[in-house]
VMD Tcl script that draws the C-alpha trace (Angstrom):
set ca {
  {7.28 -11.54 16.80}
  {5.32 -9.36 14.34}
  {8.23 -8.93 12.10}
  {8.64 -12.73 11.67}
  {4.92 -13.08 10.82}
  {5.31 -10.33 8.13}
  {8.38 -12.05 6.67}
  {6.70 -15.33 6.66}
  {3.64 -13.96 4.92}
  {5.84 -12.33 2.28}
  {7.81 -15.53 1.64}
  {4.41 -17.35 1.32}
  {3.07 -14.80 -1.06}
  {6.23 -15.00 -3.25}
  {6.05 -18.79 -3.14}
  {2.44 -18.83 -4.14}
  {3.28 -16.36 -6.98}
  {6.19 -18.50 -8.24}
  {4.02 -21.64 -8.06}
  {1.11 -20.02 -9.98}
  {3.41 -18.89 -12.73}
  {5.16 -22.20 -12.88}
  {1.89 -24.13 -13.02}
  {0.60 -21.87 -15.80}
  {3.80 -22.37 -17.83}
  {3.67 -26.07 -17.38}
  {0.03 -26.11 -18.28}
  {0.66 -23.95 -21.36}
  {3.44 -26.23 -22.52}
  {1.44 -29.48 -22.09}
  {-1.86 -28.00 -23.47}
  {-0.30 -27.04 -26.77}
  {-1.39 -29.00 -29.72}
  {0.77 -31.98 -30.75}
  {3.08 -31.20 -33.59}
  {4.11 -27.71 -32.39}
  {0.78 -25.96 -32.99}
  {-0.31 -23.09 -30.95}
  {-2.74 -23.64 -28.05}
  {-6.38 -22.48 -28.13}
  {-6.95 -18.75 -27.84}
  {-8.68 -19.12 -24.49}
  {-5.62 -20.77 -22.90}
  {-3.40 -18.18 -24.47}
  {-5.48 -15.43 -22.93}
  {-5.48 -17.02 -19.62}
  {-1.76 -17.47 -19.55}
  {-0.99 -14.08 -20.82}
  {-3.46 -12.04 -18.59}
  {-3.65 -13.99 -15.29}
  {-0.20 -12.96 -14.04}
  {-1.13 -9.36 -14.79}
  {-4.45 -9.53 -13.12}
  {-2.92 -11.28 -10.04}
  {-0.35 -8.54 -9.75}
  {-2.97 -5.82 -9.90}
  {-4.95 -7.72 -7.21}
  {-1.97 -7.98 -4.91}
  {-1.23 -4.33 -5.45}
  {-4.90 -3.28 -4.54}
  {-4.70 -5.67 -1.47}
  {-1.46 -4.09 -0.27}
  {-2.86 -0.58 -0.77}
  {-5.93 -1.31 1.24}
  {-3.89 -3.12 4.03}
  {-1.46 -0.13 4.24}
  {-4.19 2.43 4.25}
  {-3.96 2.58 8.04}
  {-0.94 3.37 10.09}
  {0.69 0.94 12.56}
  {-1.38 2.41 15.48}
  {-4.61 1.66 13.55}
  {-5.43 5.31 13.04}
  {-6.39 6.35 9.51}
  {-4.58 8.97 7.47}
  {-7.58 11.36 7.68}
  {-7.61 11.04 11.47}
  {-3.92 11.82 11.52}
  {-4.45 14.84 9.33}
  {-7.24 16.15 11.58}
  {-5.07 15.72 14.59}
  {-2.37 17.68 12.92}
  {-4.77 20.54 12.03}
  {-5.96 20.71 15.62}
  {-2.40 20.74 16.93}
  {-1.48 23.58 14.47}
  {-4.51 25.53 15.58}
  {-3.57 25.11 19.28}
  {-0.02 26.07 18.49}
  {-1.22 29.29 16.65}
  {-3.31 30.17 19.59}
  {-0.46 29.88 22.05}
  {1.79 31.89 19.71}
  {-0.79 34.66 19.61}
  {-0.97 34.73 23.45}
  {2.85 34.97 23.47}
  {2.78 37.94 20.96}
  {0.11 39.81 22.87}
  {2.02 39.23 26.18}
  {5.25 40.61 24.51}
  {3.34 43.60 23.13}
  {2.05 44.44 26.65}
  {5.53 44.22 28.13}
  {7.35 46.16 25.53}
  {7.56 49.94 26.10}
  {5.62 52.05 23.68}
  {7.74 54.30 21.50}
  {6.56 57.60 22.19}
}
mol new
graphics top color blue
foreach p $ca { graphics top sphere $p radius 0.5 }
foreach p [lrange $ca 0 end-1] q [lrange $ca 1 end] { graphics top cylinder $p $q radius 0.2 }
display resetview
């Protein structure tokens, strides 16, 4: 069920993006001066920069949304858990090494 919701949200996002770019192109076309003149500079700036700004906004939104793993644990928490597990493993390996040193006969 969660996979379908993700797919639907992506389809909705793409549809909104296409509609926005299409609306801007239509607006740009009809707002141009009669006789083939160029549109005002404000409209030209909006049409040229709005898709770029929207793309950057979507990128930031996806980055923030994906900053947590699927379990809800942050990357820092996962790193701290990994460090704690490594320390525990090192302690166990040291115990094994000391036990093996006690059991091995001393060269003598």
